[in-house]
C-alpha positions as CSV (number, residue, x, y, z in Angstrom):
1,M,-54.4,52.7,52.2
2,G,-56.0,49.3,51.7
3,T,-56.7,47.0,48.8
4,I,-60.2,46.7,47.3
5,K,-61.0,43.4,45.7
6,T,-64.1,43.0,43.6
7,T,-65.3,41.4,40.3
8,N,-67.6,44.2,39.1
9,I,-68.1,47.9,39.6
10,E,-71.3,49.5,38.4
11,P,-72.7,53.1,38.7
12,I,-75.2,53.7,41.5
13,A,-77.6,55.7,39.5
14,D,-77.5,53.6,36.3
15,N,-76.3,56.6,34.3
16,G,-73.4,54.6,32.9
17,T,-70.6,56.7,34.4
18,V,-68.0,55.5,37.0
19,T,-65.1,57.9,37.7
20,L,-61.8,56.6,38.9
21,G,-59.5,59.2,40.4
22,S,-59.3,62.8,39.4
23,S,-57.2,65.1,37.1
24,G,-53.5,64.2,37.2
25,D,-54.0,60.7,38.8
26,T,-52.3,57.7,37.2
27,F,-53.6,54.2,37.2
28,T,-51.0,51.4,36.7
29,L,-51.8,47.9,35.6
30,G,-49.9,45.2,37.5
31,S,-47.4,43.0,35.8
32,G,-49.2,40.4,33.7
33,V,-52.6,42.2,33.9
34,V,-54.4,42.4,30.5
35,Q,-56.8,45.2,29.7
36,S,-59.8,43.9,27.8
37,N,-61.5,45.6,24.8
38,L,-58.4,47.7,24.1
39,N,-58.4,48.8,20.4
40,Y,-61.6,47.0,19.7
41,P,-63.4,46.5,17.4
42,A,-60.7,45.6,15.0
43,F,-60.3,43.6,11.8
44,E,-57.7,42.8,9.1
45,A,-58.4,41.3,5.7
46,H,-56.6,40.3,2.5
47,G,-57.6,38.9,-0.9
48,S,-58.1,35.2,-1.6
49,S,-56.6,35.9,-5.0
50,D,-55.3,38.8,-7.0
51,Q,-58.0,41.2,-8.4
52,T,-57.4,40.9,-12.1
53,G,-59.1,42.5,-15.1
54,V,-59.3,45.9,-13.4
55,S,-60.2,48.7,-15.9
56,D,-57.4,51.0,-16.8
57,N,-57.6,54.5,-15.2
58,V,-60.9,53.8,-13.4
59,V,-61.4,54.2,-9.6
60,T,-62.2,50.7,-8.5
61,K,-63.2,49.2,-5.1
62,V,-60.5,46.8,-3.8
63,E,-61.8,43.3,-3.0
64,F,-60.4,42.2,0.3
65,D,-62.5,39.0,0.7
66,T,-60.7,37.0,3.3
67,E,-60.6,37.9,7.0
68,V,-57.4,37.4,9.0
69,F,-59.3,38.4,12.1
70,D,-62.5,40.3,12.9
71,T,-63.0,40.9,16.7
72,D,-66.7,41.9,16.5
73,S,-67.9,40.6,13.1
74,M,-68.0,44.1,11.6
75,Y,-66.1,43.5,8.3
76,D,-68.2,42.4,5.3
77,T,-66.2,40.1,3.0
78,S,-68.8,40.3,0.2
79,N,-69.0,44.1,0.1
80,Y,-65.4,44.7,1.2
81,R,-66.3,47.2,3.9
82,F,-65.9,47.8,7.6
83,T,-68.9,49.1,9.5
84,P,-68.1,49.4,13.2
85,T,-71.1,49.6,15.6
86,V,-69.0,51.4,18.3
87,A,-68.5,55.2,17.8
88,G,-65.0,56.6,17.9
89,K,-61.8,57.3,16.1
90,Y,-60.4,54.5,14.1
91,F,-56.9,53.9,12.6
92,I,-57.4,52.7,9.1
93,Y,-54.6,51.2,7.0
94,S,-54.1,49.4,3.7
95,A,-51.3,48.3,1.4
96,F,-51.0,46.3,-1.8
97,G,-49.3,46.1,-5.2
98,I,-50.8,47.5,-8.4
99,F,-49.3,45.9,-11.5
100,T,-49.6,45.9,-15.3
101,D,-48.4,43.5,-18.0
102,P,-44.6,43.5,-17.7
103,A,-44.3,44.8,-21.3
104,Y,-46.2,48.0,-20.3
105,G,-45.7,50.7,-17.7
106,N,-47.6,52.2,-14.8
107,F,-47.8,56.0,-15.3
108,A,-49.7,56.7,-12.1
109,S,-51.4,54.8,-9.3
110,R,-53.6,55.9,-6.5
111,I,-54.9,54.3,-3.4
112,A,-57.7,55.9,-1.4
113,I,-59.8,55.5,1.8
114,Y,-63.5,56.3,1.3
115,K,-66.1,56.8,4.0
116,N,-69.7,56.0,3.2
117,G,-69.2,55.4,-0.5
118,N,-67.0,56.6,-3.3
119,D,-68.2,60.2,-3.1
120,H,-66.7,60.8,0.3
121,L,-62.9,60.7,0.0
122,I,-61.0,60.7,3.3
123,L,-57.4,60.5,2.0
124,N,-55.6,59.4,-1.1
125,N,-52.0,58.6,-1.9
126,T,-50.8,58.9,-5.5
127,N,-47.6,57.6,-7.1
128,Q,-46.8,59.2,-10.5
129,Q,-43.9,58.4,-12.6
130,S,-42.2,60.8,-15.1
131,S,-40.0,58.2,-16.7
132,N,-38.9,54.5,-16.5
133,F,-42.5,53.4,-15.9
134,P,-42.4,50.3,-13.7
135,H,-45.0,47.6,-14.2
136,K,-45.5,47.2,-10.4
137,I,-45.9,49.7,-7.6
138,V,-46.8,49.1,-4.0
139,L,-49.0,51.7,-2.4
140,T,-49.7,52.2,1.3
141,I,-52.2,54.5,3.1
142,N,-53.3,55.1,6.6
143,S,-55.5,57.7,8.4
144,V,-57.5,58.3,11.6
145,V,-61.2,58.5,10.8
146,D,-64.2,59.4,13.0
147,M,-67.0,56.8,12.8
148,N,-70.5,57.3,14.2
149,G,-71.1,53.7,15.4
150,T,-74.3,53.3,13.4
151,D,-74.1,53.5,9.6
152,D,-70.6,54.9,8.8
153,Y,-68.4,52.5,6.8
154,I,-64.9,52.5,5.3
155,E,-63.8,51.0,1.9
156,I,-60.5,51.1,-0.1
157,F,-60.4,52.1,-3.7
158,A,-57.6,52.3,-6.2
159,R,-56.8,53.4,-9.8
160,C,-54.0,52.7,-12.2
161,N,-53.2,54.6,-15.4
162,A,-51.2,52.0,-17.5
163,S,-49.5,52.7,-20.8
164,S,-51.4,49.6,-22.2
165,G,-52.4,46.1,-21.3
166,T,-54.2,44.8,-18.2
167,V,-54.2,46.1,-14.6
168,S,-54.3,43.9,-11.5
169,F,-54.3,44.5,-7.7
170,E,-51.9,42.1,-5.8
171,L,-54.0,40.9,-2.9
172,A,-53.4,37.1,-2.6
173,N,-51.1,35.3,-0.1
174,D,-51.0,38.2,2.3
175,S,-49.6,40.5,-0.5
176,G,-52.4,43.0,0.2
177,V,-54.0,44.1,3.5
178,F,-56.9,46.3,4.7
179,G,-57.5,46.8,8.4
180,A,-58.7,49.1,11.1
181,Y,-59.0,49.3,14.9
182,R,-60.5,51.8,17.4
183,I,-58.1,54.1,19.1
184,G,-60.5,56.1,21.3
185,S,-63.7,58.1,21.4
């Protein structure tokens, strides 16, 4: 066997398909070789400040307005949503604290991933207390979501049922995070 050296491989018939090997074959990248476009597009965002004045017991969109990175400019920091233009399966994740005034308790909190608006729930995670109601709870969520690559988008929503007082989402200084990356077709 010999070595093939080239800078570009394209299909002969311009049908967009090049096949390397056959079923059961393994391709190994040499030491130090980096595969480009792996897990792309991808983004991660957090809040520039905590989201305060959240209405008690109301499902509310979480405002992650500061990008940590955005490989393909697909995260919208003003609408707090990710709209990838590459179809495939995406790993979606988020985590942040939900807190109330220290004098009051947090009966139940919920974090949720919504696709294409708040009427299409993908997954939610609820934390409900039966006693010793804490004033702060950290919630996390993750899921794999199919995206069509045209108009599908993902947002994070949350709700807190407090005994009284104000509700806030802890997003500032990397306290909260929302991100996604493509894992395959």
